[in-house]
C-alpha positions as a Markdown table, in Angstrom:
| # | Residue | x | y | z |
|---|---|---|---|---|
| 1 | Met | 2.6 | 3.1 | 13.5 |
| 2 | Glu | 4.7 | 0.5 | 11.7 |
| 3 | Val | 4.6 | 0.7 | 7.9 |
| 4 | Arg | 5.7 | -2.4 | 5.9 |
| 5 | Glu | 5.9 | -3.2 | 2.2 |
| 6 | Tyr | 4.0 | -6.3 | 1.0 |
| 7 | Ile | 6.5 | -8.9 | -0.3 |
| 8 | Arg | 4.8 | -11.5 | -2.6 |
| 9 | Glu | 5.5 | -15.2 | -2.3 |
| 10 | Asp | 7.9 | -15.0 | -5.2 |
| 11 | Gly | 9.9 | -12.4 | -3.4 |
| 12 | Ser | 8.8 | -9.5 | -5.6 |
| 13 | Asn | 7.8 | -6.2 | -4.0 |
| 14 | Pro | 5.1 | -4.3 | -5.9 |
| 15 | Tyr | 5.3 | -1.2 | -3.8 |
| 16 | Gln | 9.1 | -0.9 | -4.2 |
| 17 | Lys | 8.9 | -1.6 | -8.0 |
| 18 | Trp | 6.4 | 1.4 | -8.3 |
| 19 | Phe | 8.4 | 3.6 | -6.0 |
| 20 | Asn | 11.6 | 3.0 | -7.9 |
| 21 | Ser | 9.9 | 4.2 | -11.1 |
| 22 | Leu | 9.1 | 7.6 | -9.7 |
| 23 | Asp | 11.1 | 10.7 | -10.5 |
| 24 | Ala | 12.9 | 12.5 | -7.6 |
| 25 | Gln | 10.2 | 15.0 | -6.8 |
| 26 | Ala | 7.4 | 12.4 | -6.8 |
| 27 | Ala | 9.5 | 10.1 | -4.7 |
| 28 | Ala | 10.0 | 12.9 | -2.1 |
| 29 | Lys | 6.3 | 13.5 | -2.0 |
| 30 | Val | 5.6 | 9.8 | -1.5 |
| 31 | Thr | 8.3 | 9.6 | 1.2 |
| 32 | Val | 6.6 | 12.5 | 3.1 |
| 33 | Ala | 3.3 | 10.7 | 2.8 |
| 34 | Ile | 4.8 | 7.5 | 4.3 |
| 35 | Thr | 6.3 | 9.5 | 7.1 |
| 36 | Arg | 2.8 | 10.8 | 7.9 |
| 37 | Leu | 1.4 | 7.3 | 7.9 |
| 38 | Lys | 4.2 | 6.2 | 10.4 |
| 39 | Leu | 3.1 | 9.1 | 12.6 |
| 40 | Gly | -0.5 | 7.7 | 12.5 |
| 41 | Asn | -1.9 | 10.4 | 10.2 |
| 42 | Thr | -4.4 | 8.6 | 7.9 |
| 43 | Ser | -6.5 | 11.7 | 7.2 |
| 44 | Asn | -5.6 | 11.6 | 3.5 |
| 45 | Val | -6.7 | 7.9 | 3.2 |
| 46 | Lys | -10.0 | 6.9 | 1.6 |
| 47 | Trp | -11.0 | 3.4 | 2.8 |
| 48 | Phe | -13.0 | 1.0 | 0.7 |
| 49 | Asp | -13.3 | -2.8 | 0.3 |
| 50 | Gly | -10.6 | -3.3 | 3.0 |
| 51 | Ile | -8.0 | -1.2 | 1.3 |
| 52 | Gly | -7.0 | 2.4 | 1.6 |
| 53 | Glu | -6.0 | 4.9 | -1.1 |
| 54 | Tyr | -3.7 | 7.7 | 0.2 |
| 55 | Lys | -4.2 | 10.7 | -2.1 |
| 56 | Ile | -1.3 | 13.0 | -2.8 |
| 57 | Asn | -2.6 | 16.2 | -4.3 |
| 58 | Trp | 0.4 | 17.1 | -6.4 |
| 59 | Gly | 1.6 | 16.5 | -9.9 |
| 60 | Ala | -0.2 | 13.6 | -11.6 |
| 61 | Gly | -2.3 | 12.9 | -8.5 |
| 62 | Tyr | -0.3 | 10.2 | -6.9 |
| 63 | Arg | -1.9 | 7.5 | -4.9 |
| 64 | Ile | -0.5 | 4.9 | -2.4 |
| 65 | Tyr | -2.5 | 1.7 | -1.9 |
| 66 | Leu | -2.4 | 0.1 | 1.5 |
| 67 | Ala | -4.3 | -1.9 | 4.2 |
| 68 | Gln | -4.3 | -1.5 | 7.9 |
| 69 | Glu | -3.7 | -4.5 | 10.1 |
| 70 | Gly | -4.9 | -3.8 | 13.6 |
| 71 | Lys | -4.0 | -0.5 | 15.2 |
| 72 | Glu | -0.3 | -0.5 | 14.7 |
| 73 | Leu | 0.5 | -1.9 | 11.2 |
| 74 | Ile | 0.0 | -0.6 | 7.7 |
| 75 | Ile | 0.9 | -2.8 | 4.7 |
| 76 | Leu | 1.9 | -1.0 | 1.4 |
| 77 | Phe | 0.7 | -2.7 | -1.8 |
| 78 | Gly | 1.7 | -0.2 | -4.5 |
| 79 | Gly | 0.9 | 3.1 | -6.0 |
| 80 | Gly | -0.1 | 4.9 | -9.1 |
| 81 | Thr | -1.7 | 8.1 | -10.5 |
| 82 | Lys | -5.1 | 9.5 | -11.0 |
| 83 | Lys | -4.9 | 8.5 | -14.7 |
| 84 | Lys | -4.6 | 4.8 | -14.0 |
| 85 | Gln | -6.6 | 4.8 | -10.8 |
| 86 | Gln | -9.1 | 2.0 | -11.6 |
| 87 | Ala | -6.4 | -0.4 | -12.8 |
| 88 | Asp | -4.3 | 0.4 | -9.8 |
| 89 | Ile | -7.2 | -0.2 | -7.4 |
| 90 | Lys | -7.9 | -3.5 | -9.0 |
| 91 | Lys | -4.3 | -4.6 | -8.6 |
| 92 | Ala | -4.2 | -3.4 | -5.0 |
| 93 | Lys | -7.4 | -5.4 | -4.2 |
| 94 | Thr | -5.8 | -8.5 | -5.8 |
| 95 | Leu | -2.7 | -8.1 | -3.7 |
| 96 | Tyr | -4.8 | -7.6 | -0.6 |
| 97 | Gln | -6.7 | -10.8 | -1.2 |
| 98 | Glu | -3.4 | -12.6 | -1.8 |
| 99 | Tyr | -2.0 | -11.2 | 1.4 |
| 100 | Lys | -5.1 | -12.3 | 3.4 |
| 101 | Ala | -5.0 | -15.8 | 1.9 |
| 102 | Arg | -1.3 | -16.2 | 2.8 |
| 103 | Lys | -2.0 | -14.9 | 6.3 |
| 104 | Arg | -4.8 | -17.4 | 6.8 |
| 105 | Lys | -2.6 | -20.2 | 5.5 |
| 106 | Leu | 0.2 | -19.2 | 7.8 |
| 107 | Asn | -2.1 | -19.0 | 10.8 |
| 108 | Lys | -3.5 | -22.5 | 10.1 |
| 109 | Lys | 0.1 | -23.9 | 9.8 |
| 110 | Asn | 1.1 | -22.2 | 13.1 |
| 111 | Lys | -1.9 | -23.7 | 14.9 |
| 112 | Lys | -0.8 | -27.3 | 14.1 |
């Protein structure tokens, strides 16, 4: 399975910004989780409203927010912890809507 980070229109990368803020141990746990996703293991993902929340049961209760595009692609939107879960979910949903709108716009442009 291919795993990509979502890049916003302004070039910013919400997932990378979050990942860069992690300490070394948390970053290692997240890297293992991403490797599992690449292997197609989505058993730790809870799906709702089109997005997924990958739960890492360690430390502050880290989460990775993502969407699945078809059977072979996962898009990473960001992450967070159990403490800020509701705000992080809201942000991930906003990014997912932005992603879908950009994709529709691109598809319309490519059909012309």
